[in-house]
C-alpha positions in Angstrom: 3.5 -29.5 7.2 4.5 -27.2 10.1 8.0 -28.8 10.1 8.4 -27.8 6.4 7.5 -24.1 7.0 10.2 -21.6 6.0 10.8 -18.1 7.2 9.5 -16.0 4.2 12.4 -13.5 4.7 15.6 -15.6 5.3 14.2 -18.9 3.8 15.6 -20.9 6.7 13.4 -23.8 7.9 11.6 -24.0 11.1 14.1 -26.7 12.3 16.8 -24.0 11.9 15.0 -21.0 13.3 12.8 -22.4 16.0 9.4 -20.9 16.3 7.9 -18.9 13.4 5.1 -16.4 13.5 2.8 -17.2 10.6 0.1 -15.3 8.8 -2.0 -16.3 5.9 0.7 -14.9 3.6 4.0 -15.2 5.3 6.0 -16.6 8.2 8.9 -14.9 10.0 11.5 -16.1 12.4 12.7 -14.4 15.6 15.9 -13.1 14.0 14.2 -11.6 11.0 11.4 -10.1 13.2 14.1 -8.5 15.4 15.9 -7.2 12.3 12.6 -5.6 11.2 12.0 -4.0 14.6 15.6 -2.7 14.7 15.0 -1.2 11.2 11.8 0.5 12.2 13.4 1.9 15.3 16.3 3.4 13.4 16.6 6.7 11.8 15.8 6.5 8.0 18.9 6.8 5.8 19.5 7.9 2.2 19.3 4.2 1.2 15.8 4.0 2.5 14.7 6.6 0.0 16.0 4.4 -2.9 14.0 1.4 -1.7 15.0 -1.9 -0.1 18.2 -3.8 -1.1 17.3 -6.7 -3.3 18.3 -9.9 -1.4 20.2 -11.4 -4.3 22.2 -8.2 -5.0 24.8 -8.9 -2.3 25.1 -12.7 -3.0 27.8 -14.4 -5.0 26.8 -16.7 -7.8 27.2 -19.9 -5.8 25.1 -18.6 -2.9 22.4 -17.3 -5.3 22.2 -20.7 -6.9 22.1 -22.4 -3.5 19.1 -20.3 -2.6 17.0 -21.2 -5.7 15.8 -24.5 -4.1 14.8 -22.6 -1.0 12.8 -20.1 -3.0 11.1 -22.9 -4.9 10.3 -24.6 -1.6 8.8 -21.3 -0.3 6.6 -21.2 -3.5 5.4 -24.8 -2.8 4.7 -23.7 0.8 2.5 -20.9 -0.5 0.7 -23.1 -2.9 0.0 -25.7 -0.2 -1.3 -22.9 2.1 -3.6 -21.6 -0.7 -5.0 -25.1 -1.2 -5.8 -25.2 2.5 -7.7 -21.9 2.2 -9.6 -23.1 -0.9 -10.5 -26.3 1.0 -11.8 -24.1 3.9 -14.0 -22.3 1.3 -15.2 -25.6 -0.1 -16.0 -26.8 3.4 -18.3 -23.8 3.7 -20.0 -24.9 0.4 -18.7 -21.9 -1.4 -19.0 -22.6 -5.1 -16.1 -23.2 -7.5 -17.4 -20.3 -9.5 -17.0 -17.9 -6.5 -13.6 -19.4 -5.7 -12.5 -19.0 -9.3 -13.7 -15.4 -9.4 -11.8 -14.6 -6.2 -8.6 -16.1 -7.7 -9.0 -14.4 -11.1 -9.7 -17.7 -12.9 -12.6 -19.7 -14.2 -14.6 -22.1 -12.2 -13.2 -24.9 -14.2 -9.6 -23.8 -13.7 -10.1 -23.5 -10.0 -11.7 -26.9 -9.8 -8.9 -28.5 -11.9 -6.1 -26.9 -9.8 -7.5 -27.6 -6.4 -9.4 -30.9 -6.7 -7.3 -33.8 -5.4 -6.7 -36.5 -8.1 
């Protein structure tokens, strides 16, 4: 699964970016991390007051469409990661009821979603 991990920011694969720093919620490549550090080190501008630039706002239609499979893949990556965490909870004998409550769903829904067929 590690070879399939994408940078959560640029959506490039680990094979394209090299090492990724991963947390339970996201992964980031060196280039994106450096960009974030540069942004934090810079003086805030008027644009910062208006909020971040949406990533699709500067893309042409073809590039936006080309990114859709990458976004879908990132979603699958998050789902697989969540399943790993749920399995860790089950390995600790945490009940499906407690897992469901933590995820805002019923015990039955959690069991159906995360039990391997």
